[in-house]
PyMOL CGO cylinders between C-alpha atoms (Angstrom):
from pymol import cmd
from pymol.cgo import CYLINDER

trace = [
    CYLINDER, -44.28, -38.78, 63.83, -48.11, -38.74, 64.17, 0.3, 1, 1, 1, 1, 1, 1,
    CYLINDER, -48.11, -38.74, 64.17, -49.83, -40.39, 67.20, 0.3, 1, 1, 1, 1, 1, 1,
    CYLINDER, -49.83, -40.39, 67.20, -52.98, -39.63, 68.75, 0.3, 1, 1, 1, 1, 1, 1,
    CYLINDER, -52.98, -39.63, 68.75, -54.81, -39.32, 71.70, 0.3, 1, 1, 1, 1, 1, 1,
    CYLINDER, -54.81, -39.32, 71.70, -53.91, -36.80, 74.50, 0.3, 1, 1, 1, 1, 1, 1,
    CYLINDER, -53.91, -36.80, 74.50, -51.66, -38.37, 76.77, 0.3, 1, 1, 1, 1, 1, 1,
    CYLINDER, -51.66, -38.37, 76.77, -48.16, -38.13, 78.04, 0.3, 1, 1, 1, 1, 1, 1,
    CYLINDER, -48.16, -38.13, 78.04, -46.91, -39.97, 74.71, 0.3, 1, 1, 1, 1, 1, 1,
    CYLINDER, -46.91, -39.97, 74.71, -48.45, -37.20, 72.06, 0.3, 1, 1, 1, 1, 1, 1,
    CYLINDER, -48.45, -37.20, 72.06, -47.03, -34.64, 73.96, 0.3, 1, 1, 1, 1, 1, 1,
    CYLINDER, -47.03, -34.64, 73.96, -43.80, -35.56, 73.75, 0.3, 1, 1, 1, 1, 1, 1,
    CYLINDER, -43.80, -35.56, 73.75, -44.13, -36.52, 69.86, 0.3, 1, 1, 1, 1, 1, 1,
    CYLINDER, -44.13, -36.52, 69.86, -45.73, -33.11, 69.50, 0.3, 1, 1, 1, 1, 1, 1,
    CYLINDER, -45.73, -33.11, 69.50, -42.74, -31.74, 71.31, 0.3, 1, 1, 1, 1, 1, 1,
    CYLINDER, -42.74, -31.74, 71.31, -40.21, -33.99, 68.91, 0.3, 1, 1, 1, 1, 1, 1,
    CYLINDER, -40.21, -33.99, 68.91, -41.79, -33.47, 65.69, 0.3, 1, 1, 1, 1, 1, 1,
    CYLINDER, -41.79, -33.47, 65.69, -41.88, -29.28, 66.89, 0.3, 1, 1, 1, 1, 1, 1,
    CYLINDER, -41.88, -29.28, 66.89, -37.94, -30.01, 67.07, 0.3, 1, 1, 1, 1, 1, 1,
    CYLINDER, -37.94, -30.01, 67.07, -36.90, -32.17, 64.02, 0.3, 1, 1, 1, 1, 1, 1,
    CYLINDER, -36.90, -32.17, 64.02, -38.84, -28.65, 62.60, 0.3, 1, 1, 1, 1, 1, 1,
    CYLINDER, -38.84, -28.65, 62.60, -37.13, -26.60, 63.43, 0.3, 1, 1, 1, 1, 1, 1,
    CYLINDER, -37.13, -26.60, 63.43, -33.60, -28.62, 63.29, 0.3, 1, 1, 1, 1, 1, 1,
    CYLINDER, -33.60, -28.62, 63.29, -34.69, -28.78, 59.19, 0.3, 1, 1, 1, 1, 1, 1,
    CYLINDER, -34.69, -28.78, 59.19, -35.15, -25.16, 59.33, 0.3, 1, 1, 1, 1, 1, 1,
    CYLINDER, -35.15, -25.16, 59.33, -31.86, -24.72, 61.00, 0.3, 1, 1, 1, 1, 1, 1,
    CYLINDER, -31.86, -24.72, 61.00, -30.20, -26.71, 58.41, 0.3, 1, 1, 1, 1, 1, 1,
    CYLINDER, -30.20, -26.71, 58.41, -31.77, -25.46, 55.44, 0.3, 1, 1, 1, 1, 1, 1,
    CYLINDER, -31.77, -25.46, 55.44, -30.49, -21.89, 56.94, 0.3, 1, 1, 1, 1, 1, 1,
    CYLINDER, -30.49, -21.89, 56.94, -26.94, -22.88, 57.18, 0.3, 1, 1, 1, 1, 1, 1,
    CYLINDER, -26.94, -22.88, 57.18, -26.76, -24.62, 54.00, 0.3, 1, 1, 1, 1, 1, 1,
    CYLINDER, -26.76, -24.62, 54.00, -28.65, -20.84, 52.33, 0.3, 1, 1, 1, 1, 1, 1,
    CYLINDER, -28.65, -20.84, 52.33, -25.60, -19.03, 54.31, 0.3, 1, 1, 1, 1, 1, 1,
    CYLINDER, -25.60, -19.03, 54.31, -23.02, -20.97, 52.83, 0.3, 1, 1, 1, 1, 1, 1,
    CYLINDER, -23.02, -20.97, 52.83, -24.24, -21.16, 49.60, 0.3, 1, 1, 1, 1, 1, 1,
    CYLINDER, -24.24, -21.16, 49.60, -24.00, -17.49, 50.25, 0.3, 1, 1, 1, 1, 1, 1,
    CYLINDER, -24.00, -17.49, 50.25, -20.53, -17.29, 51.36, 0.3, 1, 1, 1, 1, 1, 1,
    CYLINDER, -20.53, -17.29, 51.36, -19.51, -19.40, 48.33, 0.3, 1, 1, 1, 1, 1, 1,
    CYLINDER, -19.51, -19.40, 48.33, -20.65, -17.16, 46.04, 0.3, 1, 1, 1, 1, 1, 1,
    CYLINDER, -20.65, -17.16, 46.04, -18.74, -14.25, 47.73, 0.3, 1, 1, 1, 1, 1, 1,
    CYLINDER, -18.74, -14.25, 47.73, -16.39, -16.21, 47.85, 0.3, 1, 1, 1, 1, 1, 1,
    CYLINDER, -16.39, -16.21, 47.85, -16.15, -17.09, 44.34, 0.3, 1, 1, 1, 1, 1, 1,
    CYLINDER, -16.15, -17.09, 44.34, -17.00, -13.41, 43.73, 0.3, 1, 1, 1, 1, 1, 1,
    CYLINDER, -17.00, -13.41, 43.73, -14.11, -12.54, 45.04, 0.3, 1, 1, 1, 1, 1, 1,
    CYLINDER, -14.11, -12.54, 45.04, -11.63, -14.97, 43.83, 0.3, 1, 1, 1, 1, 1, 1,
    CYLINDER, -11.63, -14.97, 43.83, -13.31, -14.28, 40.10, 0.3, 1, 1, 1, 1, 1, 1,
    CYLINDER, -13.31, -14.28, 40.10, -12.70, -10.23, 40.98, 0.3, 1, 1, 1, 1, 1, 1,
    CYLINDER, -12.70, -10.23, 40.98, -9.23, -10.91, 41.90, 0.3, 1, 1, 1, 1, 1, 1,
    CYLINDER, -9.23, -10.91, 41.90, -8.33, -12.55, 38.60, 0.3, 1, 1, 1, 1, 1, 1,
    CYLINDER, -8.33, -12.55, 38.60, -9.91, -9.32, 36.61, 0.3, 1, 1, 1, 1, 1, 1,
    CYLINDER, -9.91, -9.32, 36.61, -8.20, -7.53, 38.69, 0.3, 1, 1, 1, 1, 1, 1,
    CYLINDER, -8.20, -7.53, 38.69, -4.76, -9.07, 38.21, 0.3, 1, 1, 1, 1, 1, 1,
    CYLINDER, -4.76, -9.07, 38.21, -6.06, -9.28, 34.04, 0.3, 1, 1, 1, 1, 1, 1,
    CYLINDER, -6.06, -9.28, 34.04, -6.20, -5.28, 33.89, 0.3, 1, 1, 1, 1, 1, 1,
    CYLINDER, -6.20, -5.28, 33.89, -2.88, -4.42, 35.72, 0.3, 1, 1, 1, 1, 1, 1,
    CYLINDER, -2.88, -4.42, 35.72, -0.97, -3.75, 32.54, 0.3, 1, 1, 1, 1, 1, 1,
    CYLINDER, -0.97, -3.75, 32.54, 1.36, -1.62, 34.13, 0.3, 1, 1, 1, 1, 1, 1,
    CYLINDER, 1.36, -1.62, 34.13, 0.64, 2.39, 32.66, 0.3, 1, 1, 1, 1, 1, 1,
    CYLINDER, 0.64, 2.39, 32.66, 4.01, 3.53, 32.77, 0.3, 1, 1, 1, 1, 1, 1,
    CYLINDER, 4.01, 3.53, 32.77, 4.86, 0.18, 30.30, 0.3, 1, 1, 1, 1, 1, 1,
    CYLINDER, 4.86, 0.18, 30.30, 2.41, 0.94, 28.14, 0.3, 1, 1, 1, 1, 1, 1,
    CYLINDER, 2.41, 0.94, 28.14, 3.94, 4.77, 28.32, 0.3, 1, 1, 1, 1, 1, 1,
    CYLINDER, 3.94, 4.77, 28.32, 7.87, 3.32, 27.90, 0.3, 1, 1, 1, 1, 1, 1,
    CYLINDER, 7.87, 3.32, 27.90, 6.94, 1.40, 25.01, 0.3, 1, 1, 1, 1, 1, 1,
    CYLINDER, 6.94, 1.40, 25.01, 4.73, 4.24, 23.28, 0.3, 1, 1, 1, 1, 1, 1,
    CYLINDER, 4.73, 4.24, 23.28, 7.44, 6.92, 24.22, 0.3, 1, 1, 1, 1, 1, 1,
    CYLINDER, 7.44, 6.92, 24.22, 9.82, 3.43, 22.78, 0.3, 1, 1, 1, 1, 1, 1,
    CYLINDER, 9.82, 3.43, 22.78, 8.42, 3.41, 19.28, 0.3, 1, 1, 1, 1, 1, 1,
    CYLINDER, 8.42, 3.41, 19.28, 7.74, 7.38, 19.07, 0.3, 1, 1, 1, 1, 1, 1,
    CYLINDER, 7.74, 7.38, 19.07, 11.83, 7.21, 19.10, 0.3, 1, 1, 1, 1, 1, 1,
    CYLINDER, 11.83, 7.21, 19.10, 12.17, 4.23, 16.65, 0.3, 1, 1, 1, 1, 1, 1,
    CYLINDER, 12.17, 4.23, 16.65, 10.00, 5.84, 14.17, 0.3, 1, 1, 1, 1, 1, 1,
    CYLINDER, 10.00, 5.84, 14.17, 12.66, 9.23, 14.50, 0.3, 1, 1, 1, 1, 1, 1,
    CYLINDER, 12.66, 9.23, 14.50, 15.51, 7.31, 13.82, 0.3, 1, 1, 1, 1, 1, 1,
    CYLINDER, 15.51, 7.31, 13.82, 12.86, 5.24, 10.94, 0.3, 1, 1, 1, 1, 1, 1,
    CYLINDER, 12.86, 5.24, 10.94, 13.43, 2.03, 12.40, 0.3, 1, 1, 1, 1, 1, 1,
    CYLINDER, 13.43, 2.03, 12.40, 10.42, 0.33, 10.39, 0.3, 1, 1, 1, 1, 1, 1,
    CYLINDER, 10.42, 0.33, 10.39, 10.89, -3.11, 10.79, 0.3, 1, 1, 1, 1, 1, 1,
    CYLINDER, 10.89, -3.11, 10.79, 11.48, -2.59, 14.70, 0.3, 1, 1, 1, 1, 1, 1,
    CYLINDER, 11.48, -2.59, 14.70, 8.29, -0.35, 14.68, 0.3, 1, 1, 1, 1, 1, 1,
    CYLINDER, 8.29, -0.35, 14.68, 6.63, -3.15, 13.42, 0.3, 1, 1, 1, 1, 1, 1,
    CYLINDER, 6.63, -3.15, 13.42, 7.62, -5.85, 15.74, 0.3, 1, 1, 1, 1, 1, 1,
    CYLINDER, 7.62, -5.85, 15.74, 6.81, -3.32, 18.12, 0.3, 1, 1, 1, 1, 1, 1,
    CYLINDER, 6.81, -3.32, 18.12, 3.52, -2.60, 17.36, 0.3, 1, 1, 1, 1, 1, 1,
    CYLINDER, 3.52, -2.60, 17.36, 3.00, -5.97, 16.79, 0.3, 1, 1, 1, 1, 1, 1,
    CYLINDER, 3.00, -5.97, 16.79, 3.83, -7.51, 20.08, 0.3, 1, 1, 1, 1, 1, 1,
    CYLINDER, 3.83, -7.51, 20.08, 1.77, -4.78, 21.75, 0.3, 1, 1, 1, 1, 1, 1,
    CYLINDER, 1.77, -4.78, 21.75, -1.15, -5.27, 19.82, 0.3, 1, 1, 1, 1, 1, 1,
    CYLINDER, -1.15, -5.27, 19.82, -1.11, -9.07, 20.80, 0.3, 1, 1, 1, 1, 1, 1,
    CYLINDER, -1.11, -9.07, 20.80, -0.71, -8.53, 24.55, 0.3, 1, 1, 1, 1, 1, 1,
    CYLINDER, -0.71, -8.53, 24.55, -3.99, -6.05, 24.64, 0.3, 1, 1, 1, 1, 1, 1,
    CYLINDER, -3.99, -6.05, 24.64, -6.19, -8.59, 22.62, 0.3, 1, 1, 1, 1, 1, 1,
    CYLINDER, -6.19, -8.59, 22.62, -4.92, -10.92, 25.30, 0.3, 1, 1, 1, 1, 1, 1,
    CYLINDER, -4.92, -10.92, 25.30, -5.13, -9.70, 28.07, 0.3, 1, 1, 1, 1, 1, 1,
    CYLINDER, -5.13, -9.70, 28.07, -8.85, -8.59, 27.39, 0.3, 1, 1, 1, 1, 1, 1,
    CYLINDER, -8.85, -8.59, 27.39, -10.21, -11.94, 26.19, 0.3, 1, 1, 1, 1, 1, 1,
    CYLINDER, -10.21, -11.94, 26.19, -13.19, -12.73, 28.00, 0.3, 1, 1, 1, 1, 1, 1,
    CYLINDER, -13.19, -12.73, 28.00, -11.56, -16.01, 29.79, 0.3, 1, 1, 1, 1, 1, 1,
    CYLINDER, -11.56, -16.01, 29.79, -10.05, -15.67, 32.62, 0.3, 1, 1, 1, 1, 1, 1,
    CYLINDER, -10.05, -15.67, 32.62, -8.11, -18.94, 32.07, 0.3, 1, 1, 1, 1, 1, 1,
    CYLINDER, -8.11, -18.94, 32.07, -5.56, -19.47, 29.54, 0.3, 1, 1, 1, 1, 1, 1,
    CYLINDER, -5.56, -19.47, 29.54, -2.96, -22.87, 28.76, 0.3, 1, 1, 1, 1, 1, 1,
    CYLINDER, -2.96, -22.87, 28.76, 0.73, -22.53, 29.65, 0.3, 1, 1, 1, 1, 1, 1,
    CYLINDER, 0.73, -22.53, 29.65, 1.99, -22.20, 25.59, 0.3, 1, 1, 1, 1, 1, 1,
    CYLINDER, 1.99, -22.20, 25.59, -0.74, -19.05, 25.33, 0.3, 1, 1, 1, 1, 1, 1,
    CYLINDER, -0.74, -19.05, 25.33, 0.49, -17.34, 28.50, 0.3, 1, 1, 1, 1, 1, 1,
    CYLINDER, 0.49, -17.34, 28.50, 4.22, -17.96, 28.03, 0.3, 1, 1, 1, 1, 1, 1,
    CYLINDER, 4.22, -17.96, 28.03, 3.53, -16.62, 24.07, 0.3, 1, 1, 1, 1, 1, 1,
    CYLINDER, 3.53, -16.62, 24.07, 2.15, -13.44, 25.21, 0.3, 1, 1, 1, 1, 1, 1,
    CYLINDER, 2.15, -13.44, 25.21, 5.67, -13.55, 27.14, 0.3, 1, 1, 1, 1, 1, 1,
    CYLINDER, 5.67, -13.55, 27.14, 7.73, -13.68, 24.26, 0.3, 1, 1, 1, 1, 1, 1,
    CYLINDER, 7.73, -13.68, 24.26, 6.24, -10.93, 22.97, 0.3, 1, 1, 1, 1, 1, 1,
    CYLINDER, 6.24, -10.93, 22.97, 6.38, -8.68, 26.14, 0.3, 1, 1, 1, 1, 1, 1,
    CYLINDER, 6.38, -8.68, 26.14, 10.10, -9.21, 26.43, 0.3, 1, 1, 1, 1, 1, 1,
    CYLINDER, 10.10, -9.21, 26.43, 10.12, -8.30, 21.94, 0.3, 1, 1, 1, 1, 1, 1,
    CYLINDER, 10.12, -8.30, 21.94, 9.18, -5.14, 23.59, 0.3, 1, 1, 1, 1, 1, 1,
    CYLINDER, 9.18, -5.14, 23.59, 11.70, -4.99, 26.03, 0.3, 1, 1, 1, 1, 1, 1,
    CYLINDER, 11.70, -4.99, 26.03, 14.94, -5.79, 23.65, 0.3, 1, 1, 1, 1, 1, 1,
    CYLINDER, 14.94, -5.79, 23.65, 13.49, -2.89, 21.59, 0.3, 1, 1, 1, 1, 1, 1,
    CYLINDER, 13.49, -2.89, 21.59, 13.34, -1.02, 24.78, 0.3, 1, 1, 1, 1, 1, 1,
    CYLINDER, 13.34, -1.02, 24.78, 16.77, -1.44, 25.96, 0.3, 1, 1, 1, 1, 1, 1,
    CYLINDER, 16.77, -1.44, 25.96, 18.68, -3.52, 22.81, 0.3, 1, 1, 1, 1, 1, 1,
    CYLINDER, 18.68, -3.52, 22.81, 21.97, -5.70, 24.28, 0.3, 1, 1, 1, 1, 1, 1,
    CYLINDER, 21.97, -5.70, 24.28, 21.29, -5.08, 27.96, 0.3, 1, 1, 1, 1, 1, 1,
    CYLINDER, 21.29, -5.08, 27.96, 19.59, -8.43, 28.62, 0.3, 1, 1, 1, 1, 1, 1,
    CYLINDER, 19.59, -8.43, 28.62, 18.86, -12.03, 28.10, 0.3, 1, 1, 1, 1, 1, 1,
    CYLINDER, 18.86, -12.03, 28.10, 15.81, -13.85, 28.99, 0.3, 1, 1, 1, 1, 1, 1,
    CYLINDER, 15.81, -13.85, 28.99, 15.43, -18.27, 29.30, 0.3, 1, 1, 1, 1, 1, 1,
    CYLINDER, 15.43, -18.27, 29.30, 12.58, -19.53, 29.12, 0.3, 1, 1, 1, 1, 1, 1,
    CYLINDER, 12.58, -19.53, 29.12, 11.59, -23.22, 29.31, 0.3, 1, 1, 1, 1, 1, 1,
    CYLINDER, 11.59, -23.22, 29.31, 8.58, -25.54, 30.09, 0.3, 1, 1, 1, 1, 1, 1,
    CYLINDER, 8.58, -25.54, 30.09, 8.81, -29.31, 31.37, 0.3, 1, 1, 1, 1, 1, 1,
    CYLINDER, 8.81, -29.31, 31.37, 7.35, -31.50, 28.81, 0.3, 1, 1, 1, 1, 1, 1,
    CYLINDER, 7.35, -31.50, 28.81, 3.21, -32.22, 28.44, 0.3, 1, 1, 1, 1, 1, 1,
    CYLINDER, 3.21, -32.22, 28.44, 2.27, -29.27, 30.45, 0.3, 1, 1, 1, 1, 1, 1,
    CYLINDER, 2.27, -29.27, 30.45, 1.90, -26.50, 27.37, 0.3, 1, 1, 1, 1, 1, 1,
    CYLINDER, 1.90, -26.50, 27.37, -1.87, -27.55, 27.58, 0.3, 1, 1, 1, 1, 1, 1,
    CYLINDER, -1.87, -27.55, 27.58, -2.60, -27.03, 31.15, 0.3, 1, 1, 1, 1, 1, 1,
    CYLINDER, -2.60, -27.03, 31.15, -4.62, -23.75, 32.11, 0.3, 1, 1, 1, 1, 1, 1,
    CYLINDER, -4.62, -23.75, 32.11, -3.83, -21.59, 34.52, 0.3, 1, 1, 1, 1, 1, 1,
    CYLINDER, -3.83, -21.59, 34.52, -4.49, -17.21, 35.20, 0.3, 1, 1, 1, 1, 1, 1,
    CYLINDER, -4.49, -17.21, 35.20, -4.25, -15.31, 32.39, 0.3, 1, 1, 1, 1, 1, 1,
    CYLINDER, -4.25, -15.31, 32.39, -1.76, -12.79, 32.35, 0.3, 1, 1, 1, 1, 1, 1,
    CYLINDER, -1.76, -12.79, 32.35, 0.11, -14.20, 35.70, 0.3, 1, 1, 1, 1, 1, 1,
    CYLINDER, 0.11, -14.20, 35.70, 3.25, -14.69, 34.99, 0.3, 1, 1, 1, 1, 1, 1,
    CYLINDER, 3.25, -14.69, 34.99, 3.85, -11.16, 32.75, 0.3, 1, 1, 1, 1, 1, 1,
    CYLINDER, 3.85, -11.16, 32.75, 3.53, -9.10, 36.14, 0.3, 1, 1, 1, 1, 1, 1,
    CYLINDER, 3.53, -9.10, 36.14, 6.71, -10.92, 38.13, 0.3, 1, 1, 1, 1, 1, 1,
    CYLINDER, 6.71, -10.92, 38.13, 9.03, -10.48, 35.20, 0.3, 1, 1, 1, 1, 1, 1,
    CYLINDER, 9.03, -10.48, 35.20, 8.41, -6.79, 34.52, 0.3, 1, 1, 1, 1, 1, 1,
    CYLINDER, 8.41, -6.79, 34.52, 9.31, -6.73, 38.50, 0.3, 1, 1, 1, 1, 1, 1,
    CYLINDER, 9.31, -6.73, 38.50, 12.19, -8.77, 37.67, 0.3, 1, 1, 1, 1, 1, 1,
    CYLINDER, 12.19, -8.77, 37.67, 13.54, -6.22, 34.80, 0.3, 1, 1, 1, 1, 1, 1,
    CYLINDER, 13.54, -6.22, 34.80, 12.19, -2.81, 36.74, 0.3, 1, 1, 1, 1, 1, 1,
    CYLINDER, 12.19, -2.81, 36.74, 13.74, -4.01, 40.16, 0.3, 1, 1, 1, 1, 1, 1,
    CYLINDER, 13.74, -4.01, 40.16, 16.57, -6.49, 40.15, 0.3, 1, 1, 1, 1, 1, 1,
    CYLINDER, 16.57, -6.49, 40.15, 17.94, -5.72, 36.31, 0.3, 1, 1, 1, 1, 1, 1,
    CYLINDER, 17.94, -5.72, 36.31, 17.98, -2.74, 35.09, 0.3, 1, 1, 1, 1, 1, 1,
    CYLINDER, 17.98, -2.74, 35.09, 19.36, -1.21, 38.32, 0.3, 1, 1, 1, 1, 1, 1,
    CYLINDER, 19.36, -1.21, 38.32, 21.94, -3.13, 37.43, 0.3, 1, 1, 1, 1, 1, 1,
    CYLINDER, 21.94, -3.13, 37.43, 23.45, -1.10, 34.35, 0.3, 1, 1, 1, 1, 1, 1,
    CYLINDER, 23.45, -1.10, 34.35, 25.87, -0.77, 32.69, 0.3, 1, 1, 1, 1, 1, 1,
    CYLINDER, 25.87, -0.77, 32.69, 25.97, -4.50, 33.29, 0.3, 1, 1, 1, 1, 1, 1,
    CYLINDER, 25.97, -4.50, 33.29, 24.30, -6.75, 31.59, 0.3, 1, 1, 1, 1, 1, 1,
    CYLINDER, 24.30, -6.75, 31.59, 21.56, -9.10, 33.48, 0.3, 1, 1, 1, 1, 1, 1,
    CYLINDER, 21.56, -9.10, 33.48, 19.91, -12.58, 33.02, 0.3, 1, 1, 1, 1, 1, 1,
    CYLINDER, 19.91, -12.58, 33.02, 15.99, -13.16, 33.44, 0.3, 1, 1, 1, 1, 1, 1,
    CYLINDER, 15.99, -13.16, 33.44, 14.98, -16.93, 33.57, 0.3, 1, 1, 1, 1, 1, 1,
    CYLINDER, 14.98, -16.93, 33.57, 11.70, -18.51, 33.64, 0.3, 1, 1, 1, 1, 1, 1,
    CYLINDER, 11.70, -18.51, 33.64, 10.76, -21.96, 34.17, 0.3, 1, 1, 1, 1, 1, 1,
    CYLINDER, 10.76, -21.96, 34.17, 7.14, -23.98, 34.34, 0.3, 1, 1, 1, 1, 1, 1,
    CYLINDER, 7.14, -23.98, 34.34, 7.11, -27.11, 35.68, 0.3, 1, 1, 1, 1, 1, 1,
    CYLINDER, 7.11, -27.11, 35.68, 5.00, -29.71, 37.56, 0.3, 1, 1, 1, 1, 1, 1,
    CYLINDER, 5.00, -29.71, 37.56, 5.83, -30.78, 41.10, 0.3, 1, 1, 1, 1, 1, 1,
    CYLINDER, 5.83, -30.78, 41.10, 5.32, -34.05, 42.90, 0.3, 1, 1, 1, 1, 1, 1,
    CYLINDER, 5.32, -34.05, 42.90, 1.95, -32.84, 44.35, 0.3, 1, 1, 1, 1, 1, 1,
    CYLINDER, 1.95, -32.84, 44.35, 0.94, -32.17, 40.55, 0.3, 1, 1, 1, 1, 1, 1,
    CYLINDER, 0.94, -32.17, 40.55, 0.45, -28.65, 41.41, 0.3, 1, 1, 1, 1, 1, 1,
    CYLINDER, 0.45, -28.65, 41.41, 2.32, -26.25, 38.69, 0.3, 1, 1, 1, 1, 1, 1,
    CYLINDER, 2.32, -26.25, 38.69, 5.28, -24.59, 39.62, 0.3, 1, 1, 1, 1, 1, 1,
    CYLINDER, 5.28, -24.59, 39.62, 6.58, -21.11, 38.08, 0.3, 1, 1, 1, 1, 1, 1,
    CYLINDER, 6.58, -21.11, 38.08, 10.20, -19.72, 38.80, 0.3, 1, 1, 1, 1, 1, 1,
    CYLINDER, 10.20, -19.72, 38.80, 11.15, -15.89, 37.64, 0.3, 1, 1, 1, 1, 1, 1,
    CYLINDER, 11.15, -15.89, 37.64, 14.56, -15.45, 39.17, 0.3, 1, 1, 1, 1, 1, 1,
    CYLINDER, 14.56, -15.45, 39.17, 16.87, -12.66, 37.85, 0.3, 1, 1, 1, 1, 1, 1,
    CYLINDER, 16.87, -12.66, 37.85, 20.18, -12.07, 38.20, 0.3, 1, 1, 1, 1, 1, 1,
    CYLINDER, 20.18, -12.07, 38.20, 19.44, -8.76, 39.79, 0.3, 1, 1, 1, 1, 1, 1,
    CYLINDER, 19.44, -8.76, 39.79, 21.20, -6.02, 42.07, 0.3, 1, 1, 1, 1, 1, 1,
    CYLINDER, 21.20, -6.02, 42.07, 19.01, -8.18, 44.55, 0.3, 1, 1, 1, 1, 1, 1,
    CYLINDER, 19.01, -8.18, 44.55, 16.41, -7.14, 48.07, 0.3, 1, 1, 1, 1, 1, 1,
    CYLINDER, 16.41, -7.14, 48.07, 18.23, -5.49, 50.72, 0.3, 1, 1, 1, 1, 1, 1,
    CYLINDER, 18.23, -5.49, 50.72, 18.49, -7.76, 53.96, 0.3, 1, 1, 1, 1, 1, 1,
    CYLINDER, 18.49, -7.76, 53.96, 16.50, -5.42, 55.85, 0.3, 1, 1, 1, 1, 1, 1,
    CYLINDER, 16.50, -5.42, 55.85, 14.02, -5.14, 53.63, 0.3, 1, 1, 1, 1, 1, 1,
    CYLINDER, 14.02, -5.14, 53.63, 14.16, -9.34, 52.53, 0.3, 1, 1, 1, 1, 1, 1,
    CYLINDER, 14.16, -9.34, 52.53, 13.41, -9.69, 55.90, 0.3, 1, 1, 1, 1, 1, 1,
    CYLINDER, 13.41, -9.69, 55.90, 10.69, -7.64, 56.24, 0.3, 1, 1, 1, 1, 1, 1,
    CYLINDER, 10.69, -7.64, 56.24, 8.87, -9.26, 53.36, 0.3, 1, 1, 1, 1, 1, 1,
    CYLINDER, 8.87, -9.26, 53.36, 9.60, -12.99, 54.45, 0.3, 1, 1, 1, 1, 1, 1,
    CYLINDER, 9.60, -12.99, 54.45, 7.93, -11.51, 57.79, 0.3, 1, 1, 1, 1, 1, 1,
    CYLINDER, 7.93, -11.51, 57.79, 4.95, -10.76, 55.74, 0.3, 1, 1, 1, 1, 1, 1,
    CYLINDER, 4.95, -10.76, 55.74, 4.81, -13.81, 54.10, 0.3, 1, 1, 1, 1, 1, 1,
    CYLINDER, 4.81, -13.81, 54.10, 4.82, -15.86, 57.52, 0.3, 1, 1, 1, 1, 1, 1,
    CYLINDER, 4.82, -15.86, 57.52, 2.04, -14.15, 58.89, 0.3, 1, 1, 1, 1, 1, 1,
]
cmd.load_cgo(trace, "trace")
């Protein structure tokens, strides 16, 4: 606001103008800080996704290569071809540039992983994969599900030996249009005290 003269109104107007300038500067600073915080959060989220993508368990790779070596000693050429093809597919899928993928692609990677598991543990497990119709092209973080299945097999099903075990993976869309994945096994389960501790951590 522009006012000429040297009266009280002029002084008041000058003070108001100065206050408006300060408010404008503060607003600009706040917006800049919010923008920086958003960028930091976005970078953190992207880093977490990248870390997840690089989490192919070294033990899984080591055990898979050992299994392939064992198949080679036995002269099982067809099984070796299946294992190497599945493993190379998983490696290519994992290092693909995009952090997101379609559900159908993620499920295909899971199928390759389970092929390797079946070669390592013949006739030990049954696997059931199901996907709700119409969601196969929905996007999700790449390589999100394989660690879940690996944990279910390692900590749930393997300890059941010599009994067989079953693992089920389902994908669906809930009533709030949110993707829902469920990995369920009939393995040894979690001790009650450990389960209570995990639930408490989740609640906190």
